[in-house]
Structure formats: structure tokens, C-alpha cells
N, C-alpha and C positions, 0 to 999 in steps of 0.2 A: 665530554659531557659535563653537565652542571653539577655534579656531585650526586645525581640521581643515579640509581642502578638502571641497567637496560630493562629489567623487569618492571621497575617503577615507571619509566618513560612509556613503555608499551602499554601498561595498564591505564595510565592517564589517557593515552590516545584511543584506547579501546572504549573507554567511557565516553570520550567525545564523539566518537563515530556511533556508538550505540544509542546515545541520546540526542543525536543530531535533529535537525528540523525536518522539513518536508522532502528533501532530496539527499538522502544518506550517501549516495554515490559521490556527491560533491565533497561531503565531509571526509569520506574515505580517501578520495584522491588528494585532498589537501593534506590529510594526515600522512599518507605515503610520501608526498613531496616534502613535507616538514622532516620527516624521519630520514629520509635518504638524501635529498638534494639541497634543501634550504640551507644557505650559509649560516643562518642563525640556529638551525637544528643540530641534532646530535650526530648526523653523518653516519647512520647505521646502514648496514646491508641487511635487509630483512630476509629471513629464512622463509622457505615455503610454508612452514607451519604458522609463522608470525603473520605472513600475508593472509593466509587462510582464516586466521582468527580475526583479523581486522575485517575481511570480507563477510565473515559470519555475523559480526556486530552490525554491519551495514544491512545485511540481509534480514536480520531480526527486526530492525527498525522499519525496513521496507514492509515487512509483513504486518507490523502493528498499523502502519499507515493504511494498508489495504483494508484491514479488518475494522479499523476505526469507524468507517462509515457504514458498516454492516451491523453495528451494535445498536439496537433500538434505543438503548438508554442515552445514547449521544445525540439523538435526533433534535433535541431542543437546546443543545449546548452551542456556544460560539465555534467550537472546533469542528462541528459537523459540516461536511461539504456535500453529501449526497452521493447517490449511486453513480451519477456521472463521474464524479471524482474517483470512486472505487474503480470504475472501469479504466480510467486514465492511469491511475496508480498501478493497476494490474499490468497494463501494457508497459508501463515504465519499468516495472519489476521484471517482466519477461525480457526486455531489451538488456537490462543490467545482468541478468543471468547469462544471456548470450555473450556478453562482452567479457565476463569473467569465466566463461566455459563451465558453468554449473547448471544443475537442474534441481527442481524441487517439486516433484510429481505429487508428494504427500500433501503439499500446501494447497493444491488445486482442489482436493477433496474438502479441505477445511473451508475454503472460500465458497464452494458450492453449497455445503451444508449451511454456512452462515447466511448466504444469499437467500435461500429457501425459507429459513427460519425468520429472517428479517422481513420478507414479503409476507409471510404468514401472520406475523405480529402486526405488521402495518395494516394489512387487510382487515384483520380483526378489530384494531383500534379505530379505523375509518368507519367500518360497518357499524360499530356501537356509538359512533358520534364523539368519541373521545378526542379526535384530532381530524384535521384534514390531511390529505397525503402530503408527504414530503418527497415523494419520488420526483426527481428532476431530470429524467431522461425519458426518451420516447419508448413505446412498447417494442419497437424495432430494435432500438439500441439494447434494451434489456434482454430480449429474446436472443440477439446475437451474442451478448456476453455469456448468457446461460449456455449456449452451444460451445463457446470456447472453453467453458469449464467442464464440458462433458455432461451438462444437465439438460434435461428435456423440459422446455417451458411448461409441459403438461404437469410437471411436478409442483408448479406454482399454485397458489390457492386460486379458487374459482374467481373470475372477474378481475384478475390482477391487471389486466390491460386498463381498466378504468382508474387504477391508481396513477398511471402515467399521464403526463400532459398530452393533449391531443396533438396530432400532427405526425408527419412522416419522420423518417430517420433524419436527424440533424447532422449536418456536415461542419458545423461551427467548431471552434476550439473548445474542448471540454473544460479549459480552465476558466472560461468566461461564462459569467451569468450563473455561477453554481453556488453563490452564497445566499 
């Protein structure tokens, strides 16, 4: 090791993973490689608790990313990607959870609550002329996402479909055209 203690090295790596970019799972895998296998790394053997702490940091970042585009205060900021990106990030999170053998049922309720609140705020703002809709997914995509979350689209504000762009369910890559 480089004079740092094991705890200091792990704390540094936890911060890197926790504050990683758009794909925390990549930061997690890079950190695990660095800590255990990289010839330039400390050559640690991670305990189950240490690995779980690193995974928890990645999961916290994943949750932030999912919720970021459900925060109405972010709609006009450059970081805002829209509901289509929320759906994509939700699926990415679910796949990550499966790969690490974890579940987060409590987070589903948070996303469901924030989605309904976001749509209510968006509908009110559009109805009063404060803004045009920023919804960038079809009504079919939005209803499908709601069902994945265990939410009845009937809980959405009246006329929510008019907030969505016209058209059928899109099959294109959700990472394209969402800026």
C-alpha cells in the first residue's frame, strides 16, 4: 500500500463510486478492479461488508439518477433528460440489482410517488401557461412505466396524455433524442 490505511483507501473509493457519473456500475467495477487486481492498486481482498458498502454507494448514485428527472425543479436545467431517461435509468437500475443479487422494493414506492407528483406539477404548469410540456415519451411508454411501478395511470392528473408527444409507443433507443 502507499502509506494510506485500508480504511482510507476504501473511503476514497467509496467517494469515487458514490459521486460517479451516469453509470455508477462502471465506477463500481473499476473500483473493485483497482482495489483487488490492478497491478498499480493496493491488492486488497475485499470482505463481503466492504463489497456491500461499495455496492450501496453505487446504488445511492443510481437512485439519484432515476429521481433527478422526476424533480420538477430540474426541468429547465442542462442536467434534465426527461421521463424517457428516467424509464431507461429505472431499467438500468433493475438490471444492476439483478446482477448483484439485491432488491429495493422501497425505492419503487418512492419513484411511483415522485412520478405522480411530477406529472401533477407538469399538468398544472402547462394548464396555467407557465410552460409547455417537457414530457418526452409517449403516453404508452408512460403508462407502461407506471404499471411497472405498480401505479395505475388513473392516478395521474386528468388529461396527462396530452402532455406526451403524439404517436404510438416508440421502439427507438431511449438514449437518443432526449436532450
